[in-house]
C-alpha positions as CSV (number, residue, x, y, z in Angstrom):
1,M,125.2,93.1,217.8
2,A,122.6,91.1,215.6
3,F,121.3,94.7,215.1
4,T,124.4,96.7,214.0
5,W,125.8,93.5,212.2
6,C,122.4,93.7,210.0
7,V,122.9,97.7,209.7
8,R,126.5,97.5,208.3
9,R,125.4,95.2,205.8
10,S,122.5,97.0,204.8
11,A,125.0,100.0,204.4
12,S,127.6,97.7,202.7
13,R,124.9,96.6,200.3
14,L,123.9,99.7,199.6
15,A,127.3,101.2,198.8
16,S,127.7,98.8,196.2
17,L,124.6,98.9,194.4
18,C,125.1,102.7,194.6
19,S,128.7,102.2,193.3
20,T,127.3,99.6,190.6
21,R,124.8,102.0,189.2
22,M,127.2,104.9,189.0
23,V,129.7,103.4,186.8
24,R,126.7,102.1,184.4
25,V,125.9,105.7,184.6
26,R,129.4,106.8,183.5
27,S,129.8,104.2,180.9
28,I,126.4,104.9,179.5
29,S,127.9,109.0,179.2
30,A,130.9,108.5,177.7
31,V,129.5,106.0,175.0
32,A,127.5,109.2,174.3
33,S,130.0,111.2,174.5
34,R,132.0,109.8,171.2
35,P,132.0,111.4,168.8
36,S,132.3,109.0,166.5
37,L,129.1,107.3,168.0
38,A,127.5,110.2,168.0
39,P,123.9,110.5,165.8
40,T,124.6,112.2,163.1
41,P,122.8,114.2,160.3
42,S,122.5,112.2,157.0
43,P,122.3,114.8,154.3
44,S,118.4,114.5,152.4
45,R,119.0,112.5,149.2
46,P,115.9,114.5,147.2
47,F,118.0,116.9,147.9
48,A,120.4,116.0,146.4
49,L,118.7,114.4,143.4
50,Y,117.6,117.9,143.3
51,S,121.3,119.2,143.4
52,T,122.6,116.9,140.1
53,A,119.4,117.6,138.4
54,I,119.7,121.7,138.8
55,D,123.6,120.7,138.1
56,R,122.4,118.8,134.6
57,M,120.3,122.6,133.1
58,S,122.9,125.0,133.8
59,S,125.1,122.7,131.0
60,E,123.0,122.0,129.2
61,Q,121.8,125.7,129.2
62,S,125.4,126.5,128.6
63,L,125.5,124.3,126.0
64,L,122.0,125.5,123.9
65,R,123.7,129.2,124.8
66,V,127.3,128.4,122.7
67,I,125.3,126.4,119.8
68,D,122.9,129.7,119.1
69,S,126.2,131.6,118.9
70,E,127.4,129.5,116.6
71,I,124.1,129.6,114.5
72,N,123.6,133.3,114.6
73,T,127.5,133.8,113.8
74,A,127.1,131.1,110.5
75,L,123.9,132.8,109.6
76,Q,125.7,136.4,109.2
77,I,127.7,134.8,106.8
78,D,126.4,136.7,103.4
79,D,127.5,133.7,101.9
80,P,124.3,132.7,98.7
81,D,124.1,129.3,97.8
82,L,124.9,128.1,94.1
83,D,123.3,125.7,92.2
84,E,122.4,125.5,88.9
85,E,121.2,129.2,88.2
86,T,124.5,130.3,89.3
87,A,126.5,127.8,87.1
88,P,128.7,129.7,84.7
89,G,126.6,129.3,81.3
90,S,128.9,126.1,80.2
91,F,127.7,123.8,82.8
92,P,126.1,121.1,81.8
93,F,125.2,118.7,84.9
94,K,121.9,118.9,86.5
95,I,123.1,118.8,90.3
96,E,121.2,116.6,93.1
97,D,122.4,117.7,96.8
98,N,120.9,116.3,99.3
99,P,121.2,117.8,103.1
100,G,123.4,116.0,105.6
101,H,124.8,113.8,102.9
102,Q,128.7,114.6,102.1
103,T,128.5,114.1,98.4
104,V,126.8,116.3,95.3
105,T,126.0,113.8,92.6
106,L,126.3,115.0,89.1
107,T,124.2,113.6,85.5
108,R,123.3,114.3,82.1
109,E,122.9,112.7,78.7
110,Y,125.7,112.8,76.2
111,K,125.0,111.0,72.8
112,G,123.1,107.9,74.1
113,E,126.2,108.1,77.5
114,H,124.5,108.4,81.1
115,I,128.0,110.5,82.7
116,K,127.9,110.8,86.3
117,V,130.3,112.4,88.4
118,V,130.1,111.7,92.4
119,V,131.4,114.9,94.2
120,S,133.4,114.6,97.7
121,M,133.8,116.5,100.7
122,P,137.0,119.0,99.5
123,S,140.2,118.1,102.0
124,F,142.9,121.0,102.7
125,D,146.4,120.4,103.0
126,S,147.7,121.9,105.6
127,D,151.2,121.8,104.2
128,E,152.9,125.4,105.9
129,K,153.7,126.6,101.8
130,D,150.5,126.5,100.3
131,D,151.8,129.2,97.8
132,E,153.6,126.3,96.0
133,D,153.3,123.4,94.5
134,D,153.4,119.8,94.8
135,E,155.9,117.3,93.2
136,D,153.2,116.7,90.6
137,G,152.7,120.8,89.4
138,H,149.6,121.1,91.9
139,S,148.6,124.4,93.7
140,N,148.4,123.0,97.5
141,G,145.2,124.0,99.4
142,S,141.6,122.7,99.1
143,S,141.5,119.7,96.0
144,I,137.8,117.7,95.5
145,P,137.8,114.0,95.4
146,L,135.7,113.3,91.6
147,V,134.8,110.1,90.3
148,V,133.4,110.1,86.6
149,T,131.2,106.9,85.5
150,V,130.6,107.3,81.8
151,T,127.9,104.6,80.5
152,K,127.3,102.9,77.3
153,K,123.5,102.0,76.4
154,S,125.6,98.3,77.2
155,G,125.6,98.9,80.5
156,L,129.4,98.9,80.0
157,S,131.2,102.3,82.0
158,L,134.3,103.3,82.0
159,E,134.7,105.2,85.6
160,F,137.6,108.2,86.3
161,S,138.9,108.4,90.0
162,C,140.0,112.1,90.0
163,M,141.3,114.8,92.1
164,A,140.0,118.2,91.2
165,F,142.1,121.3,91.5
166,P,141.2,125.0,91.0
167,D,141.6,125.3,87.4
168,E,142.8,121.3,86.4
169,I,142.0,117.9,87.6
170,A,144.4,114.7,87.8
171,I,142.6,111.7,86.7
172,D,144.5,109.1,89.5
173,A,142.9,105.8,88.4
174,L,140.9,104.4,85.4
175,S,139.4,100.7,85.2
176,V,136.5,99.4,83.0
177,S,132.9,97.3,84.2
178,N,129.5,96.5,83.4
179,Q,126.7,96.7,85.2
180,G,126.8,94.0,88.4
181,S,130.1,93.9,88.3
182,T,130.8,92.4,91.3
183,L,134.2,94.0,93.2
184,E,136.7,91.4,92.3
185,D,135.6,92.7,88.5
186,K,135.8,96.0,88.7
187,L,139.4,95.4,90.4
188,A,140.6,92.9,87.8
189,N,139.7,96.2,85.2
190,E,142.0,98.5,87.1
191,G,144.6,98.0,84.8
192,P,148.1,100.3,84.7
193,D,149.1,103.3,87.0
194,F,147.2,106.1,85.1
195,E,150.7,107.8,85.6
196,C,152.5,104.9,83.7
197,L,150.6,105.6,80.7
198,D,151.7,106.8,77.4
199,E,151.7,110.7,77.6
200,N,149.9,111.3,74.1
201,L,146.9,108.3,75.6
202,K,147.0,110.5,79.0
203,K,145.8,114.0,77.4
204,T,144.1,111.8,75.2
205,F,141.6,110.5,78.2
206,Y,141.8,114.7,79.7
207,K,140.2,115.6,76.6
208,Y,137.8,112.7,76.4
209,L,136.3,114.2,80.2
210,E,137.0,118.0,79.1
211,I,133.9,117.2,75.7
212,R,131.7,115.5,78.0
213,G,131.7,118.7,81.0
214,V,134.5,117.7,83.1
215,K,137.2,120.7,82.6
216,A,138.7,123.4,84.4
217,S,135.3,125.6,84.1
218,T,133.8,122.8,85.9
219,T,136.3,122.3,89.2
220,N,136.6,125.9,89.5
221,F,132.7,126.4,90.2
222,L,132.3,122.7,92.0
223,H,135.1,124.0,94.6
224,Q,133.2,127.2,95.0
225,Y,129.9,125.2,95.8
226,M,131.2,122.3,98.2
227,M,133.3,125.3,100.3
228,R,128.9,126.3,100.8
229,K,128.3,123.3,100.9
230,V,130.6,122.2,103.9
231,K,129.7,125.2,105.8
232,R,125.3,124.4,104.9
233,E,125.9,120.7,106.7
234,Y,128.2,122.8,109.5
235,L,124.7,124.6,110.0
236,L,122.7,121.9,109.5
237,W,124.6,119.8,112.2
238,L,124.5,122.5,114.7
239,K,120.7,122.0,114.9
240,N,120.1,119.2,115.1
241,V,122.2,118.7,117.8
242,K,120.4,121.7,119.7
243,K,116.9,120.3,118.5
244,F,118.6,117.1,120.8
245,M,119.6,119.4,123.6
246,E,116.1,120.7,123.5
247,E,113.9,117.9,123.9
248,S,113.4,117.1,127.3
């Protein structure tokens, strides 16, 4: 009886042990088979960096091709530069034009006076009726801002703010200043609105500028010159961008 009881007890313990181990095996198997917990291969970081570098190079090469196309188009335009040699015979000014600058400076001496004309880039009227005149009688289209400064030997200056149109010039303001004048001094000497002046006085000031070389033939040449400068500056800008993109 004792032997039989021992055998049964051993069999029972063996069955219990086997059952426990089977449960553990099944649990481990279930955990291993879960998709969310199963190890998944992660992408290689060096490959991701390499792919990003390739995309960046492709983008830069595409941009360079577009820039080259723009440069070639600009170079194919038959547009010779204008300078003093091609200016009209009556053009009395020396031209100072530095690449990359948005202004051109004209200078000359006249009977003891130093005359300087600062010419800005042309602006364009966006009105639809380009063939009609505006309220002041000026033709629509391109116009060029000018600042004409006539300086005496004493340092006293007369400064004209003008707008140059094809075949004509319009004075917007007139002021008197001295060398070393502050901005406050210049504002104080601006004087009345030029359009409010007497007609004879206005005509006299226009004649004053004409005698010193600021006249219709000058503005006609400046319109051609500044339109070409716009193209030259655009070409220079394209080349500078290309140089930047080519640097590693």
